[in-house]
C-alpha positions in Angstrom: 0.1 -0.2 -0.4 1.2 3.6 -1.0 1.6 5.9 1.5 -0.8 9.0 0.7 1.8 11.4 2.2 4.5 10.4 -0.3 5.8 12.8 -3.0 7.2 11.7 -6.4 10.3 12.7 -4.4 10.2 9.2 -3.2 9.5 7.0 -6.2 12.3 8.2 -8.5 16.4 8.2 -7.7 18.9 10.8 -8.9 19.5 10.0 -12.5 16.3 8.9 -13.5 13.5 10.7 -15.8 10.4 11.2 -15.3 7.4 12.1 -18.0 4.2 14.2 -16.7 1.3 12.9 -19.0 -0.5 16.0 -18.1 2.0 18.7 -18.9 3.7 16.9 -21.4 6.8 17.5 -19.9 10.6 15.4 -19.2 11.7 15.7 -15.8 15.2 14.4 -14.8 15.6 13.8 -11.2 19.3 14.9 -10.2 20.9 15.5 -6.5 17.6 15.5 -5.3 16.1 17.7 -7.3 13.8 17.3 -10.2 14.3 19.8 -12.9 12.1 19.8 -16.2 13.8 19.3 -19.4 11.8 20.0 -22.2 8.6 22.4 -22.8 5.2 20.7 -23.6 4.8 20.0 -27.3 4.2 23.1 -29.4 0.8 24.1 -30.8 0.3 24.6 -34.3 -2.0 26.8 -36.2 -2.8 24.3 -38.9 -3.8 26.5 -42.5 -5.1 23.8 -45.1 -5.6 27.0 -47.1 -4.4 30.2 -48.2 -5.0 33.2 -46.0 -4.2 36.7 -44.5 -2.0 36.7 -41.6 -3.7 38.7 -38.7 -2.3 40.7 -35.2 -4.1 37.9 -33.5 -1.7 35.6 -34.7 0.8 36.9 -32.9 3.4 34.1 -31.3 2.0 31.4 -33.2 3.9 28.7 -34.8 1.6 28.2 -38.3 2.2 25.6 -40.5 0.9 25.7 -44.0 -0.6 22.6 -44.9 -1.0 21.0 -48.6 -3.2 23.3 -50.1 -1.7 26.6 -48.5 -0.2 28.3 -51.3 -0.5 31.7 -50.3 -0.2 33.8 -46.7 -1.1 37.4 -47.5 0.4 40.1 -45.0 -2.1 43.2 -44.7 -2.4 45.0 -41.2 -1.2 46.5 -38.4 1.5 44.3 -37.0 3.6 46.5 -34.8 7.4 46.4 -33.3 6.3 43.7 -30.7 4.9 41.4 -33.5 6.4 37.8 -33.9 5.1 34.6 -35.6 6.7 31.6 -37.4 5.8 30.1 -39.9 6.7 26.5 -41.4 6.0 25.4 -44.7 5.2 21.8 -44.8 2.6 21.8 -47.8 4.4 20.2 -50.2 5.2 23.1 -52.5 6.6 26.5 -52.3 4.3 28.8 -50.5 4.3 32.6 -51.6 4.2 35.7 -48.7 2.7 38.1 -50.5 3.1 42.1 -48.8 0.0 43.4 -50.0 -2.6 46.5 -49.3 -0.7 48.2 -46.6 2.1 46.0 -45.2 5.6 45.9 -46.6 8.5 43.7 -46.0 11.6 45.0 -44.4 12.0 48.5 -45.0 10.7 48.5 -48.5 7.9 50.8 -50.1 6.6 48.9 -52.9 4.6 45.6 -52.6 6.2 42.1 -53.2 6.3 38.6 -52.4 8.5 36.2 -50.7 9.2 32.4 -52.2 9.3 30.1 -49.0 10.1 26.7 -49.9 8.7 23.5 -48.7 10.4 22.3 -45.7 11.3 26.1 -44.8 10.5 28.4 -41.9 10.1 31.7 -41.7 10.3 34.3 -38.6 8.1 36.9 -39.4 8.7 39.9 -36.9 7.0 43.3 -36.4 9.8 45.9 -37.5 7.6 49.4 -36.4 8.3 50.9 -39.8 5.7 52.0 -42.1 3.4 53.1 -38.8 4.0 50.0 -37.6 2.5 48.1 -40.8 6.3 46.5 -42.3 7.5 43.1 -41.4 10.9 41.5 -41.3 11.1 37.8 -42.5 13.6 35.9 -42.0 13.7 32.3 -44.1 15.6 29.0 -42.6 15.9 25.6 -44.2 14.7 22.8 -42.0 17.1 20.0 -41.3 
């Protein structure tokens, strides 16, 4: 019979791993202290069709799936805006500045190609009254 006053510390030894199924975190006990190793699995904003990126999607990880060919930027993003776009669509996704939004410090609208299996880090840069965004593209390994 288990002692109702026992804690998790009573059941794992130093050097052992502990996986919490509720928070989906992995921890290790070392020298009597339990330390979290990994954060919970990220939540993806899955997009299977073309869409316009909104300010409300700040801090999201957006996954462009098959059927998503174009992501439009047309809004007031501000210098605090950040999001990550993963292209897992199987094709190149077009990032399109339209309306009031421009890329980087540019003054004209244009398109940026996001190759399949690439990541775009999108950051509001505060330019053009807070409407412009900077885009950094990285290839996934």
